[in-house]
N, C-alpha and C positions, 0 to 999 in steps of 0.2 A: 544498386545495391538497397536492402532493405534498411530502414531507421534502426532495428536492432544489431544488426551487424555495423552500421557506421558509429552508432552509440559505443559497441563495444571496441571497436577499432579506435576512437578517438579517446576513449577513457584509460584505455592501456596506455596511448602514449602520453597523457597528461597525469597519469596515475591517481585517476579518481575512481573510487568505489560507490557501486550504488546496488539498490536493493530494488527491483521490479515489485510493486505492491498494488492494491487496488484490486480491480475485477479481474485481471489477469492472474493476478496470486490467487484470488478466490477459487478461481475455476481450477488452478492448479492442486487444490485441496478438494477437488470432487463435487463441488456446487457451481454447476453451469449457469451461468447468468452472461447477458450481454453487457459489452462494455465499448465505449466507444472513444476510450483515451488510453494513453500509457502514463500511468502513474509511476514517479519514481521516488524513492527515500535516499536522501545525501547527507553528508554531514555538511554543517552551516559553514564551515570554516573552508570549503570549496565554493562558496556561493559566487565568487566572481569569476571562476573558470567554468562554472557549469553555463551562468549567463552567455559568456562568451562563446562556449560551443554552441548552445542553441542558436543564438545570433548568427552563427557562422554556416548554421545549417538551414537558415531562412527564416526562422522561428520568430514572432514578434510578442512580447508581453501584453496581456490585454489585463491581467489582474495581478498584482505584487502587493500581497497581503504581509509581508515579511517572510514569514517562514512557511509560507506556501505560495508558490506562484505558478500561473496558469498561463500558458502560450498557445496563440493562434498557430496552426499549421500552416507551411509554406504553400500548400495546395490542398485542393479538396479530397484528395486521394490519399492524403498524408495524416498520420496521426497526430490529434492535438496532444499535448505533454501537458502534465500536472507536475510540478516538482514540490515536494515536502523536504523541507530542511529542518536536521535536528542537532542538538549538540552533539559532540563527539562522545562524550559519555554515554549517550542515547544509543548512538549509531554503533559504536565499535562492538559491544555485546550482541546487538542484533547482526551484523555481518558475520561475525565468528559464528555463531549459531546457524547462518543461514544454508540452504542448501542450494546447489548447482541443478538445473533444469534447462530442458533444450526447450526454446521460445522462437518459433518462426526459423529456425536453423542455426540458432545462435544460442550458445552457453551464456545464461545470466545467472545471478543469485536471486534467490526469493527468502523472505524471512520464515522462520520456524513457525508451525501452527500457532503456537504458544505467542510468538509475537506477532503474529498476523492479527490474532484474537485481541490483544492489546492494542495495536493501532484502530482496529474496528471499533472498540469500547470508548477509546479515547475520542474518535470521531462522535460516536453516538452521545457522549457527556457534552461536546462542545459544537454539536452540529446545529444547522439551521433546519426548520421544522420540514422543509422540502427533501433533504435527504436522508432523515431520520429514517423512514419505511426501508429504503435500500439497505443502508447498513445495520439496521436490525434485522432483516432477512439473511445480510450475510452470516453474521454472529449466530443466528439461531439455525442457519442450515450447516454451518461449521461445524457446529457441536453436533448436531442429530448425524450428519454423514459420516463424520470422524469418530463415532461414538463415544464422543468424550463425556465423561461422568461429572455431570452438572452439579452434582451435591459433593463432589471432590474438595478437599480444602484448597488447592492449587487453582481450581476454575472458580472458587467463592473469592479467592484473593485477587484473581485478575479483575475480577466486577468490583471490586471493593477499591483496589487501586488506581485502576483506569477507566472505569465506568462508573455505574452506579448501583446501589442495592436495588433502585426501582426496575432499572433495566433487567437486571438478574431475576426479579419476582417476574416480571412479563415473559422472559424467557421461560422460565420454569413453568409457568402457568399453559403457556403455548405449546411446549414439548410433552406435558403432561397430559395434555388433552389428544394427543395422538392415538 
């Protein structure tokens, strides 16, 4: 059974909700890029259940940053998993606005484009230098491919609230030069 089907079945049993984020979500919105792991957004009040679930699946924590947990896969052929934990007040509106998609034969939920951009902008604001380019290109290409108006007040507010105006200017400059 695939990891996606297993997670779907186990989360239904334990009444856990999640959103697939990261590269798989970026791909869903039309920007095709390689990804080597499964990134999942969950509500932090389910932390213990999530840790138990992945432990039962043979995953081992190799980095626990509190709100961001990285798991080593149980085998070389399995997907490594990154778990991002957020407060319920953040998770609930994102889950409510999410969309159902078919991923490897399993129906999962992914954040709306606006919420995915918010997550990416937050990552850019708080990222390590070695991740900056990947997240920057995700933001730039999600805006370009989905024909979002960078000058709209809604998009500017996303940059102001979750990112920085410096990143907004860089994306504006980059897209203007196309």
